[in-house]
C-alpha positions as CSV (number, residue, x, y, z in Angstrom):
1,M,164.8,100.7,-220.5
2,Y,164.5,102.6,-217.2
3,P,167.7,103.3,-215.2
4,Q,169.3,100.7,-213.0
5,R,169.0,102.8,-210.0
6,L,165.2,102.9,-210.3
7,K,165.1,99.1,-210.7
8,E,167.2,98.7,-207.5
9,M,164.9,101.0,-205.6
10,F,161.9,99.0,-206.9
11,D,163.4,95.7,-205.9
12,K,164.1,97.1,-202.4
13,M,160.5,98.2,-202.1
14,I,159.2,94.8,-203.2
15,K,161.4,93.0,-200.7
16,T,160.4,95.4,-197.9
17,L,156.7,94.9,-198.7
18,M,157.1,91.1,-198.8
19,L,158.9,91.1,-195.5
20,F,156.2,93.4,-194.0
21,S,153.4,91.2,-195.2
22,V,155.0,88.1,-193.9
23,I,155.5,89.7,-190.5
24,L,151.9,91.0,-190.5
25,Y,150.6,87.6,-191.5
26,N,152.5,85.9,-188.7
27,Q,151.1,88.4,-186.2
28,I,147.5,87.8,-187.4
29,V,147.8,84.1,-187.3
30,S,149.5,83.9,-183.9
31,T,146.8,86.3,-182.5
32,I,144.0,84.1,-183.8
33,V,145.7,80.9,-182.6
34,L,146.3,82.5,-179.2
35,K,142.7,83.7,-178.9
36,Q,141.4,80.3,-179.9
37,W,143.7,78.6,-177.3
38,Y,142.8,81.1,-174.7
39,S,139.0,80.6,-175.2
40,N,139.5,76.8,-175.1
41,Y,141.5,77.1,-171.9
42,I,138.8,79.3,-170.2
43,F,136.1,77.0,-171.4
44,S,137.9,73.9,-169.9
45,M,138.5,75.7,-166.7
46,E,134.8,76.6,-166.4
47,M,133.9,73.0,-167.1
48,L,136.3,71.8,-164.3
49,F,135.0,74.3,-161.8
50,E,131.4,73.4,-162.4
51,Y,131.8,70.1,-160.7
């Protein structure tokens, strides 16, 4: 078996990667949602001002 220290390092790396991917995923999702909401908002404003 490989040393304990290497395993700990590997575990740390995995945890860091998981955390990073979760953060990234949240960023992407919130950006998409925000863009969607923003475009809907703009669209409704345009609809209102046409009358």
